[in-house]
PASEBA-1860 file (N, C-alpha, C; in nm, 3 decimals):
! residues 275
1> MPFADVGF> 9.533/18.026/13.625/9.630/17.972/13.590/9.777/18.036/13.566 ~ 9.869/18.040/13.623/9.996/18.102/13.545/10.003/18.087/13.408 ~ 10.069/18.184/13.354/10.118/18.183/13.182/10.217/18.073/13.152 ~ 10.291/18.055/13.299/10.422/17.972/13.264/10.359/17.834/13.277 ~ 10.262/17.810/13.381/10.180/17.679/13.378/10.141/17.613/13.238 ~ 10.069/17.737/13.170/9.984/17.685/13.057/10.113/17.664/12.933 ~ 10.211/17.742/12.960/10.300/17.742/12.842/10.355/17.566/12.874 ~ 10.405/17.558/12.965/10.427/17.404/13.019/10.335/17.331/12.988
9> LKYLATIV> 10.229/17.306/12.986/10.153/17.196/12.987/10.102/17.188/12.816 ~ 10.114/17.307/12.753/10.115/17.293/12.572/10.230/17.219/12.550 ~ 10.351/17.276/12.609/10.497/17.180/12.558/10.481/17.042/12.605 ~ 10.423/16.997/12.715/10.405/16.891/12.753/10.314/16.785/12.629 ~ 10.198/16.869/12.613/10.107/16.803/12.560/10.144/16.754/12.398 ~ 10.235/16.841/12.365/10.321/16.843/12.212/10.405/16.726/12.205 ~ 10.501/16.727/12.323/10.558/16.616/12.303/10.519/16.487/12.324 ~ 10.394/16.448/12.412/10.320/16.346/12.426/10.257/16.305/12.286
17> DILLVWYV> 10.210/16.410/12.216/10.148/16.377/12.089/10.253/16.337/11.986 ~ 10.373/16.362/11.995/10.476/16.339/11.890/10.487/16.197/11.948 ~ 10.522/16.146/12.033/10.573/16.047/12.090/10.440/15.935/12.049 ~ 10.314/15.977/12.077/10.196/15.862/12.058/10.204/15.851/11.894 ~ 10.237/15.986/11.794/10.227/15.958/11.654/10.357/15.837/11.625 ~ 10.460/15.895/11.697/10.589/15.776/11.648/10.554/15.622/11.701 ~ 10.473/15.600/11.799/10.467/15.490/11.841/10.323/15.403/11.760 ~ 10.245/15.477/11.747/10.149/15.436/11.630/10.224/15.402/11.523
25> IYKLMMVI> 10.299/15.469/11.432/10.376/15.421/11.315/10.466/15.310/11.338 ~ 10.523/15.287/11.443/10.618/15.190/11.515/10.521/15.047/11.476 ~ 10.425/15.077/11.560/10.305/14.965/11.556/10.261/14.911/11.445 ~ 10.225/15.015/11.359/10.214/14.974/11.199/10.327/14.896/11.121 ~ 10.429/14.981/11.152/10.540/14.893/11.078/10.538/14.738/11.124 ~ 10.527/14.711/11.255/10.539/14.580/11.314/10.415/14.488/11.266 ~ 10.313/14.530/11.218/10.209/14.503/11.125/10.225/14.479/11.007 ~ 10.237/14.536/10.937/10.307/14.505/10.766/10.451/14.435/10.747
33> RGTKAVQL> 10.541/14.384/10.844/10.654/14.326/10.883/10.594/14.204/10.845 ~ 10.689/14.154/10.732/10.686/14.013/10.728/10.596/13.971/10.577 ~ 10.525/14.065/10.542/10.410/14.082/10.422/10.485/14.165/10.319 ~ 10.403/14.110/10.213/10.431/14.193/10.076/10.434/14.351/10.092 ~ 10.335/14.397/10.201/10.311/14.536/10.195/10.467/14.621/10.222 ~ 10.559/14.536/10.248/10.661/14.631/10.287/10.749/14.667/10.145 ~ 10.722/14.542/10.038/10.800/14.611/9.933/10.677/14.693/9.859 ~ 10.567/14.690/9.855/10.475/14.833/9.831/10.482/14.918/9.857
41> LKGIFVIL> 10.543/14.963/10.002/10.569/15.072/10.076/10.676/15.100/10.027 ~ 10.808/15.033/9.999/10.915/15.101/9.929/10.889/15.136/9.795 ~ 10.789/15.103/9.730/10.723/15.141/9.585/10.709/15.293/9.608 ~ 10.608/15.306/9.721/10.546/15.421/9.725/10.635/15.554/9.776 ~ 10.768/15.481/9.860/10.853/15.584/9.902/10.937/15.642/9.755 ~ 10.951/15.528/9.657/10.999/15.568/9.557/10.931/15.653/9.453 ~ 10.790/15.641/9.441/10.693/15.766/9.375/10.712/15.877/9.430 ~ 10.716/15.908/9.564/10.741/15.991/9.646/10.881/16.092/9.599
49> LVRVVSEF> 10.978/15.987/9.601/11.119/16.067/9.556/11.101/16.111/9.440 ~ 11.063/16.058/9.350/11.063/16.077/9.201/10.968/16.203/9.169 ~ 10.881/16.222/9.257/10.776/16.320/9.241/10.864/16.480/9.298 ~ 10.942/16.456/9.396/11.035/16.541/9.460/11.125/16.603/9.344 ~ 11.234/16.496/9.293/11.304/16.497/9.209/11.284/16.564/9.067 ~ 11.165/16.531/9.020/11.109/16.571/8.905/11.072/16.735/8.924 ~ 10.980/16.755/9.031/10.961/16.908/9.052/11.090/16.964/9.051 ~ 11.202/16.936/9.118/11.302/17.035/9.145/11.407/17.027/9.007
57> LGLKTLSW> 11.386/16.953/8.946/11.477/16.929/8.798/11.360/17.027/8.678 ~ 11.253/17.016/8.723/11.145/17.086/8.615/11.103/17.007/8.509 ~ 11.077/16.861/8.531/11.011/16.780/8.477/10.881/16.746/8.477 ~ 10.814/16.871/8.402/10.659/16.894/8.412/10.600/16.759/8.376 ~ 10.605/16.700/8.290/10.530/16.582/8.260/10.531/16.472/8.336 ~ 10.684/16.435/8.409/10.694/16.332/8.509/10.647/16.384/8.599 ~ 10.658/16.508/8.671/10.602/16.565/8.761/10.470/16.554/8.810 ~ 10.395/16.575/8.669/10.241/16.537/8.655/10.191/16.418/8.664
65> MMQNAITY> 10.270/16.336/8.626/10.225/16.177/8.632/10.237/16.127/8.777 ~ 10.333/16.201/8.832/10.364/16.148/8.971/10.286/16.214/9.051 ~ 10.240/16.309/9.027/10.122/16.409/9.105/9.987/16.342/9.112 ~ 9.953/16.277/8.992/9.839/16.220/8.985/9.851/16.079/9.046 ~ 9.953/16.026/9.019/9.952/15.898/9.110/9.961/15.890/9.247 ~ 9.984/16.001/9.287/9.970/16.021/9.455/9.844/16.062/9.486 ~ 9.787/16.131/9.386/9.633/16.190/9.425/9.544/16.073/9.412 ~ 9.544/15.990/9.339/9.452/15.894/9.329/9.532/15.771/9.397
73> GFLAIIII> 9.605/15.741/9.433/9.720/15.653/9.503/9.614/15.619/9.634 ~ 9.534/15.754/9.707/9.501/15.669/9.851/9.395/15.593/9.846 ~ 9.337/15.552/9.740/9.228/15.470/9.726/9.288/15.338/9.697 ~ 9.414/15.351/9.618/9.465/15.214/9.565/9.534/15.131/9.713 ~ 9.636/15.241/9.794/9.679/15.204/9.902/9.576/15.112/10.001 ~ 9.429/15.197/10.002/9.367/15.089/10.109/9.339/14.975/10.045 ~ 9.313/14.971/9.885/9.288/14.815/9.865/9.419/14.742/9.845 ~ 9.548/14.795/9.825/9.628/14.710/9.802/9.683/14.639/9.948
81> FQPELRRA> 9.660/14.744/10.063/9.699/14.733/10.199/9.583/14.664/10.306 ~ 9.460/14.609/10.238/9.332/14.571/10.283/9.391/14.465/10.370 ~ 9.459/14.365/10.355/9.483/14.222/10.472/9.560/14.310/10.586 ~ 9.660/14.417/10.555/9.738/14.446/10.649/9.651/14.540/10.743 ~ 9.538/14.619/10.708/9.464/14.725/10.762/9.374/14.630/10.860 ~ 9.290/14.516/10.802/9.217/14.453/10.866/9.308/14.380/10.988 ~ 9.407/14.318/10.962/9.502/14.259/11.075/9.528/14.365/11.169 ~ 9.548/14.457/11.157/9.574/14.596/11.224/9.438/14.617/11.325
89> LEQLGRGK> 9.324/14.612/11.259/9.188/14.643/11.330/9.164/14.524/11.416 ~ 9.201/14.420/11.384/9.180/14.293/11.466/9.251/14.322/11.581 ~ 9.367/14.348/11.573/9.456/14.331/11.663/9.414/14.480/11.767 ~ 9.363/14.546/11.719/9.319/14.688/11.814/9.181/14.642/11.852 ~ 9.121/14.531/11.812/8.986/14.485/11.871/8.999/14.405/12.004 ~ 9.145/14.299/11.974/9.159/14.222/12.067/9.250/14.298/12.205 ~ 9.290/14.411/12.171/9.371/14.488/12.259/9.501/14.462/12.265 ~ 9.582/14.405/12.160/9.737/14.351/12.110/9.794/14.446/12.014
97> FFSRSNGP> 9.695/14.541/11.998/9.773/14.663/11.917/9.911/14.740/12.003 ~ 9.873/14.796/12.101/9.923/14.865/12.233/10.043/14.783/12.290 ~ 10.022/14.592/12.247/10.103/14.547/12.323/10.239/14.533/12.297 ~ 10.335/14.506/12.370/10.489/14.468/12.327/10.504/14.336/12.254 ~ 10.554/14.388/12.136/10.571/14.231/12.031/10.680/14.168/12.051 ~ 10.685/14.063/12.081/10.833/13.997/12.110/10.874/13.943/11.961 ~ 10.985/13.950/11.944/11.077/13.862/11.820/11.093/13.718/11.842 ~ 11.122/13.664/11.736/11.137/13.519/11.754/11.242/13.445/11.843
105> EDEEQEKA> 11.227/13.384/11.954/11.355/13.352/12.043/11.458/13.293/11.972 ~ 11.582/13.290/12.009/11.692/13.247/11.930/11.683/13.088/11.977 ~ 11.641/13.038/12.107/11.614/12.909/12.125/11.557/12.838/12.017 ~ 11.422/12.879/11.985/11.337/12.834/11.880/11.356/12.855/11.754 ~ 11.448/12.929/11.734/11.512/12.955/11.588/11.607/12.852/11.565 ~ 11.691/12.809/11.688/11.784/12.694/11.692/11.714/12.559/11.658 ~ 11.579/12.558/11.693/11.531/12.396/11.732/11.500/12.378/11.608 ~ 11.422/12.516/11.540/11.358/12.503/11.384/11.470/12.456/11.294
113> VDAILKAT> 11.579/12.534/11.301/11.703/12.479/11.238/11.735/12.330/11.198 ~ 11.767/12.286/11.365/11.791/12.165/11.374/11.705/12.069/11.340 ~ 11.563/12.084/11.314/11.464/11.991/11.288/11.488/11.968/11.129 ~ 11.517/12.107/11.090/11.496/12.098/10.944/11.617/12.017/10.863 ~ 11.749/12.044/10.959/11.873/11.971/10.924/11.859/11.831/10.927 ~ 11.790/11.783/11.036/11.772/11.638/11.057/11.663/11.572/10.963 ~ 11.564/11.653/10.917/11.469/11.600/10.830/11.529/11.588/10.707 ~ 11.635/11.683/10.668/11.685/11.698/10.520/11.781/11.568/10.538
121> EYMAKRRI> 11.867/11.570/10.616/11.967/11.440/10.628/11.942/11.318/10.589 ~ 11.782/11.279/10.675/11.721/11.135/10.677/11.643/11.146/10.540 ~ 11.604/11.237/10.483/11.495/11.228/10.342/11.645/11.212/10.239 ~ 11.735/11.261/10.242/11.853/11.262/10.149/11.920/11.120/10.131 ~ 11.911/11.071/10.273/11.994/10.921/10.234/11.885/10.823/10.204 ~ 11.765/10.857/10.201/11.638/10.773/10.146/11.597/10.814/10.036 ~ 11.645/10.895/9.969/11.583/10.977/9.843/11.434/11.023/9.837 ~ 11.398/11.071/9.944/11.278/11.112/9.960/11.239/11.262/9.908
129> GALMSIER> 11.193/11.289/9.825/11.188/11.418/9.762/11.095/11.528/9.842 ~ 11.182/11.636/9.853/11.115/11.734/9.968/11.141/11.866/9.927 ~ 11.039/11.968/9.965/11.051/12.130/9.918/11.009/12.175/10.014 ~ 11.086/12.273/10.094/11.027/12.328/10.215/11.110/12.486/10.215 ~ 11.020/12.560/10.223/11.052/12.721/10.199/11.037/12.773/10.332 ~ 11.103/12.842/10.377/11.127/12.929/10.514/11.108/13.062/10.475 ~ 11.007/13.095/10.549/10.956/13.262/10.526/11.056/13.374/10.623 ~ 11.076/13.453/10.556/11.180/13.562/10.638/11.118/13.682/10.619
137> ETGMSDYI> 11.162/13.779/10.567/11.065/13.933/10.566/10.965/13.952/10.478 ~ 10.959/13.894/10.372/10.887/13.893/10.262/10.747/13.802/10.306 ~ 10.630/13.853/10.323/10.510/13.768/10.359/10.473/13.639/10.262 ~ 10.463/13.540/10.303/10.424/13.438/10.214/10.246/13.391/10.209 ~ 10.216/13.484/10.259/10.071/13.447/10.293/9.970/13.382/10.173 ~ 9.998/13.440/10.052/9.926/13.406/9.941/9.950/13.251/9.907 ~ 10.101/13.250/9.884/10.155/13.088/9.872/10.062/13.001/10.019 ~ 10.074/13.023/10.113/10.042/12.974/10.229/9.893/12.908/10.201
145> ETGISMNA> 9.818/12.996/10.118/9.661/12.986/10.098/9.655/12.873/10.005 ~ 9.756/12.848/9.913/9.737/12.728/9.859/9.748/12.599/9.879 ~ 9.789/12.601/9.984/9.798/12.455/10.058/9.705/12.422/10.151 ~ 9.728/12.341/10.245/9.689/12.254/10.354/9.724/12.323/10.480 ~ 9.628/12.418/10.544/9.666/12.473/10.634/9.740/12.350/10.766 ~ 9.840/12.417/10.838/9.838/12.328/10.966/9.895/12.403/11.068 ~ 9.961/12.506/11.073/10.011/12.555/11.205/10.052/12.452/11.320 ~ 10.150/12.398/11.277/10.203/12.299/11.381/10.354/12.327/11.433
153> KISSELLI> 10.367/12.268/11.550/10.543/12.322/11.611/10.584/12.227/11.507 ~ 10.705/12.293/11.448/10.819/12.242/11.338/10.902/12.117/11.452 ~ 10.909/12.005/11.378/10.984/11.909/11.415/11.030/11.812/11.311 ~ 11.148/11.749/11.349/11.204/11.680/11.204/11.116/11.552/11.172 ~ 11.028/11.496/11.255/10.967/11.373/11.236/10.788/11.419/11.171 ~ 10.768/11.526/11.209/10.673/11.593/11.133/10.715/11.639/10.985 ~ 10.840/11.682/10.951/10.852/11.703/10.790/10.881/11.584/10.717 ~ 10.945/11.498/10.795/10.958/11.363/10.699/10.839/11.296/10.674
161> NIFIPNTP> 10.734/11.310/10.786/10.602/11.228/10.776/10.523/11.297/10.660 ~ 10.557/11.444/10.614/10.459/11.476/10.555/10.511/11.445/10.412 ~ 10.678/11.408/10.368/10.729/11.388/10.263/10.702/11.265/10.203 ~ 10.655/11.164/10.302/10.665/11.004/10.251/10.588/10.996/10.160 ~ 10.643/10.946/10.031/10.562/10.911/9.904/10.445/10.841/9.940 ~ 10.330/10.897/9.845/10.222/10.830/9.845/10.133/10.887/9.928 ~ 10.158/10.972/10.027/10.052/11.042/10.115/9.993/11.159/10.067 ~ 9.891/11.214/10.126/9.806/11.307/10.073/9.892/11.481/10.034
169> LHDGAVII> 9.998/11.505/10.141/10.065/11.615/10.152/10.192/11.604/10.106 ~ 10.230/11.501/10.019/10.342/11.456/9.965/10.397/11.567/9.863 ~ 10.309/11.589/9.744/10.317/11.688/9.663/10.323/11.822/9.700 ~ 10.373/11.917/9.643/10.384/12.054/9.687/10.500/12.100/9.817 ~ 10.494/12.215/9.844/10.579/12.260/9.936/10.520/12.274/10.090 ~ 10.632/12.278/10.170/10.583/12.285/10.312/10.654/12.451/10.343 ~ 10.556/12.516/10.381/10.619/12.648/10.422/10.604/12.691/10.559 ~ 10.727/12.731/10.595/10.776/12.720/10.763/10.757/12.886/10.786
177> QKNNVSAA> 10.694/12.921/10.849/10.649/13.068/10.892/10.662/13.048/11.075 ~ 10.757/13.184/11.089/10.775/13.177/11.247/10.825/13.071/11.315 ~ 10.905/12.979/11.260/10.961/12.856/11.339/10.811/12.744/11.347 ~ 10.697/12.781/11.270/10.612/12.683/11.281/10.570/12.627/11.151 ~ 10.537/12.510/11.124/10.477/12.462/10.982/10.354/12.519/10.943 ~ 10.329/12.617/10.886/10.186/12.694/10.848/10.103/12.637/10.771 ~ 10.187/12.555/10.662/10.100/12.479/10.567/10.179/12.381/10.479 ~ 10.121/12.282/10.414/10.183/12.160/10.353/10.102/12.188/10.194
185> ACYLPLSE> 10.165/12.131/10.102/10.113/12.077/9.986/10.102/12.210/9.898 ~ 10.159/12.327/9.936/10.149/12.466/9.871/10.235/12.461/9.731 ~ 10.140/12.550/9.663/10.212/12.564/9.511/10.308/12.680/9.529 ~ 10.396/12.654/9.478/10.507/12.767/9.453/10.510/12.826/9.273 ~ 10.572/12.968/9.262/10.584/12.991/9.119/10.709/12.919/9.082 ~ 10.679/12.866/8.925/10.796/12.786/8.870/10.888/12.904/8.795 ~ 11.019/12.917/8.853/11.081/13.030/8.774/11.115/12.989/8.641 ~ 11.104/13.060/8.550/11.105/13.073/8.393/11.222/13.114/8.317
193> SPFISKEL> 11.343/13.133/8.445/11.475/13.173/8.402/11.513/13.089/8.282 ~ 11.581/13.093/8.169/11.651/13.017/8.055/11.774/12.927/8.082 ~ 11.832/13.019/8.203/11.942/12.932/8.245/11.960/12.812/8.334 ~ 11.848/12.773/8.396/11.833/12.657/8.465/11.843/12.534/8.379 ~ 11.924/12.436/8.430/11.972/12.326/8.385/11.838/12.229/8.351 ~ 11.833/12.186/8.235/11.707/12.094/8.174/11.707/11.952/8.271 ~ 11.819/11.942/8.323/11.819/11.816/8.404/11.735/11.852/8.552 ~ 11.680/11.958/8.581/11.656/11.971/8.692/11.471/11.967/8.702
201> GTRHRAAL> 11.427/11.941/8.796/11.296/11.880/8.773/11.218/12.024/8.857 ~ 11.047/11.985/8.886/10.947/12.090/8.934/10.977/12.138/9.052 ~ 11.050/12.037/9.125/11.075/12.095/9.291/11.208/12.213/9.260 ~ 11.292/12.186/9.191/11.412/12.290/9.190/11.335/12.422/9.117 ~ 11.259/12.415/9.017/11.234/12.498/8.926/11.098/12.584/9.048 ~ 11.062/12.516/9.117/10.949/12.631/9.227/11.060/12.662/9.313 ~ 11.174/12.609/9.359/11.245/12.666/9.490/11.305/12.775/9.432 ~ 11.343/12.762/9.299/11.435/12.916/9.258/11.331/13.016/9.219
209> GISEVTDS> 11.191/12.974/9.156/11.064/13.062/9.135/11.061/13.148/9.256 ~ 11.034/13.067/9.394/11.018/13.133/9.505/11.108/13.240/9.553 ~ 11.226/13.194/9.565/11.329/13.292/9.576/11.360/13.409/9.473 ~ 11.302/13.416/9.385/11.280/13.515/9.279/11.201/13.600/9.337 ~ 11.093/13.611/9.380/10.991/13.676/9.431/10.976/13.739/9.589 ~ 11.049/13.626/9.653/11.050/13.659/9.813/11.169/13.631/9.856 ~ 11.226/13.656/9.954/11.353/13.661/10.025/11.393/13.535/10.134 ~ 11.280/13.424/10.092/11.267/13.301/10.148/11.378/13.207/10.141
217> ITVVVSEE> 11.415/13.138/10.220/11.524/13.050/10.176/11.443/12.903/10.161 ~ 11.462/12.824/10.077/11.407/12.694/10.032/11.526/12.594/10.000 ~ 11.438/12.483/10.064/11.529/12.367/10.071/11.457/12.226/10.006 ~ 11.574/12.185/9.883/11.512/12.090/9.817/11.605/11.949/9.826 ~ 11.517/11.848/9.843/11.579/11.709/9.814/11.511/11.643/9.735 ~ 11.638/11.616/9.628/11.598/11.562/9.476/11.543/11.404/9.529 ~ 11.413/11.372/9.452/11.359/11.230/9.450/11.467/11.107/9.389 ~ 11.523/11.172/9.273/11.600/11.075/9.207/11.751/11.097/9.256
225> TGGISLTK> 11.822/11.148/9.297/11.968/11.142/9.337/11.988/11.182/9.490 ~ 11.874/11.213/9.544/11.916/11.238/9.731/11.993/11.352/9.731 ~ 11.993/11.452/9.641/12.089/11.531/9.623/11.996/11.679/9.710 ~ 12.134/11.751/9.791/12.033/11.843/9.857/12.068/12.007/9.792 ~ 11.989/12.075/9.785/12.024/12.216/9.710/11.933/12.316/9.803 ~ 11.958/12.445/9.795/11.912/12.551/9.880/11.894/12.640/9.769 ~ 11.789/12.739/9.775/11.797/12.845/9.688/11.786/12.979/9.761 ~ 11.794/13.078/9.713/11.808/13.213/9.800/11.854/13.338/9.703
233> NGELHRDL> 11.747/13.440/9.717/11.755/13.540/9.630/11.773/13.522/9.484 ~ 11.739/13.415/9.428/11.738/13.408/9.265/11.870/13.303/9.266 ~ 11.925/13.274/9.344/12.050/13.192/9.346/12.000/12.998/9.400 ~ 12.071/12.950/9.293/12.037/12.777/9.334/12.200/12.729/9.374 ~ 12.181/12.657/9.506/12.321/12.602/9.549/12.272/12.428/9.543 ~ 12.366/12.407/9.463/12.304/12.251/9.405/12.402/12.148/9.470 ~ 12.366/12.032/9.502/12.433/11.910/9.543/12.500/11.946/9.646 ~ 12.446/11.994/9.767/12.545/12.030/9.891/12.557/11.904/9.979
241> NMDSFKEL> 12.687/11.877/10.027/12.679/11.791/10.142/12.639/11.877/10.265 ~ 12.628/11.748/10.394/12.591/11.806/10.490/12.639/11.922/10.545 ~ 12.773/11.896/10.565/12.835/12.022/10.647/12.806/12.141/10.556 ~ 12.820/12.156/10.438/12.783/12.278/10.361/12.669/12.325/10.374 ~ 12.564/12.225/10.392/12.418/12.262/10.381/12.412/12.316/10.511 ~ 12.463/12.255/10.617/12.444/12.309/10.754/12.482/12.465/10.791 ~ 12.607/12.468/10.740/12.667/12.614/10.728/12.592/12.699/10.668 ~ 12.526/12.682/10.548/12.469/12.768/10.456/12.357/12.792/10.566
249> LSNELLIK> 12.265/12.689/10.574/12.139/12.723/10.646/12.147/12.795/10.790 ~ 12.261/12.740/10.868/12.253/12.827/10.983/12.333/12.972/10.943 ~ 12.382/12.994/10.858/12.432/13.133/10.839/12.336/13.226/10.774 ~ 12.231/13.173/10.726/12.105/13.277/10.692/12.028/13.272/10.794 ~ 11.995/13.172/10.859/11.902/13.198/10.968/11.931/13.208/11.108 ~ 12.055/13.189/11.123/12.111/13.204/11.256/12.199/13.325/11.274 ~ 12.298/13.338/11.190/12.426/13.398/11.218/12.353/13.554/11.161 ~ 12.288/13.555/11.059/12.241/13.683/10.963/12.103/13.752/11.097
257> NKVKQASS> 12.019/13.642/11.162/11.928/13.697/11.229/12.002/13.781/11.374 ~ 12.097/13.702/11.410/12.162/13.774/11.557/12.202/13.901/11.503 ~ 12.317/13.900/11.429/12.322/14.040/11.355/12.237/14.154/11.346 ~ 12.103/14.088/11.278/12.008/14.176/11.248/11.963/14.236/11.376 ~ 11.928/14.145/11.494/11.902/14.177/11.591/11.979/14.257/11.690 ~ 12.113/14.237/11.677/12.211/14.333/11.757/12.187/14.476/11.681 ~ 12.197/14.478/11.555/12.196/14.605/11.471/12.062/14.655/11.526 ~ 11.962/14.644/11.554/11.844/14.690/11.589/11.819/14.714/11.716
265> APWNWRGK> 11.923/14.659/11.819/11.911/14.656/11.965/11.859/14.785/12.032 ~ 11.953/14.929/11.962/11.915/15.029/12.033/11.757/15.082/12.034 ~ 11.680/15.018/11.934/11.529/15.048/11.942/11.468/14.953/12.026 ~ 11.548/14.859/12.102/11.482/14.760/12.225/11.408/14.854/12.301 ~ 11.274/14.845/12.353/11.220/14.928/12.447/11.281/14.896/12.600 ~ 11.362/14.771/12.608/11.412/14.798/12.744/11.568/14.861/12.736 ~ 11.616/14.835/12.614/11.750/14.899/12.603/11.857/14.836/12.679 ~ 11.992/14.868/12.661/12.129/14.771/12.711/12.130/14.849/12.878
273> KNG> 12.196/14.746/12.945/12.222/14.798/13.090/12.381/14.813/13.057 ~ 12.396/14.909/13.105/12.551/14.952/13.104/12.622/14.880/13.223 ~ 12.776/14.858/13.189/12.862/14.793/13.253/12.885/14.661/13.231
END
């Protein structure tokens, strides 16, 4: 075989090797997307950054601490990322690891938002207490496990029936994941903020609490007043009328989602058609 052909094959093998590595990394990112592992991964990057900076500035003690954290961190990573690693292996076993993953359809997202709006309006008029948390980037699997698994297609009728007083699933929160009702009667962490009004009950404290530890959107309907509230990023928006509630919910779940999809469009494997 001519030397030129051997060199070309080595060059081609290098390109294929790089592309395969990047594809595997991309699929791993898709596996951990929407889970707490994303936040933990950011923490690992921070440790690596501090290690480099401390080495550059000659901070020996800090550099030694970061080096030991990295050295013994491999075992910790296996333990911390155990659910994600297990899910990746399960997908690999089912042959889904190398399949193209579809993002949530805009139409399904709009139907989910419409169902939440209708159910909230119905329950607010009748003062039916409700607590609905909508998962976004940060995974809520830990909180889903505290409730009753449902995995049901979302509808306004289902949400209303769940929160009818004196029913088994009335107490606790509904967690909506990927446009489906994943679980009901879930326990959410209560906020310990000293700035919460004393007139607010457990539902509002739970809604604010989950917004402090995840990026979820949580809707609350007060059983006493029928008032509608929404929490996000540790913020509580109280006593919203339906127009304000619809605008806020649509902005968070529809408009921002479309902007995010548009910004990530260049990474779409299909690409955009010119013209």
